[in-house]
N, C-alpha and C positions, 0 to 999 in steps of 0.2 A: 627431394621435396615431395610430399604426398600429393597426388592428384585426387581431387574430389569428384565424385559423380554430381551430375545435375541434381538428383534428388537430394543428396547430402547438403549441396550449396543451397537449395530451396529450404530444407529444414533449418539450416543455420540462420538463414535470413528471417524465417519465421520466429525463431527463438530470439533473435535480436529485436524484432519488431515487438514481440510480447513484453520484453524488458523496457521498451521505451514508453513510459507512461504518461509523459508530460502533456500530450495532446488527447489523452483518453479521459473519459468521464470518471468521477468519483462520486459515490453515493454517500451523503452525509446526514445525520440526524439534524433537523432544524435547530439552529443556535448552538450546536455542539462546539464550534470553534471558540466560543467565549468561555467555555468551561476549563477549570484547572486540570481535570482529570479525563482524559478520553483515550479511546483505543482504536486502532486501525486493524482490520482483518482483510486479507486478500483471499478471494474465493476464485476457484477455477471454474471453467465452464460457462463463462459469461458471454454476453452478445458482442459482436464485432464493435469496437469503439469504446468499450467499457474496460477500464483497468482492472476491474475485479476488486478494487479497494472499496471498503465501507468504513466510514469513521462514525464512531458512537460514543455515547457517554459512559464513563465507569459507572456513575450513579444514574438512576432512571429518572431524574428531576426534569429532564429535557423532553420536550414533546415527542410524541411517536411520528410526527410527520418528517418525511424525507425530503431532500433536495438533491439536485444533481449539478456538480461543477466540474470544470476541466481542472486536471491536476495542476496545470501551470498557474492557476488562479491562486493556489496555495502559497505561492512565492510572496504575494502580498498579504494574504489573510493569516497564514500561519507558516512561516519559512522553515521552521525547525522540522515540520513533518516531511519536507522534500527529501531529506536524507535517507528515508526508508522506503520510497516509492519503487526502488529497483529491486526489492527483495521478491523472492519467488512466491508462487501461489501457495495457499494454505499456511502463511505466516501471519502471526498476531503480534502487534506492537502496542505496549502501554506507555502512554506519556503522562507525566505530572508536570503541569506547567509547560515548559518547552524542553523538558528533559526526559530521555528515554529511561524507563524504569525496568522494562523487560522486553525481550523479544523471544517469542516462542516459535520454534520451527514446526514442520509438518507433523513431528511426532510428539508436540506439545512439550518439548524440552526447552527450557530457558537457556538461550545461547548468549544472552547479553553479557553475562559475567565473563565469558570468554573473550568476547570481542573487545570489551572495555579494558582489558589489561593492556 
């Protein structure tokens, strides 16, 4: 069995913490959750407590105002979104109604068709 150094264990814990987004903040365009089409994009380099996720409209008819909510609040507001919150930084997800239409990885390659199979 491999022995991990303290530094490796700390890095592993940090990675796990980064992937636990439920208690972290999500930036959303005001009233975007009522839209049929929206996207989520996860940015790296965010502040502590921020999940890195932004939810915006596919069309620009929604106000430019931003709100901040906790990721767990999406369980009641838009539960379909929860399934993608564990994706890594620099991913983008497009939803139409409550269905995923595409997931772009950090290289802007649509990986959804591969996952969907």
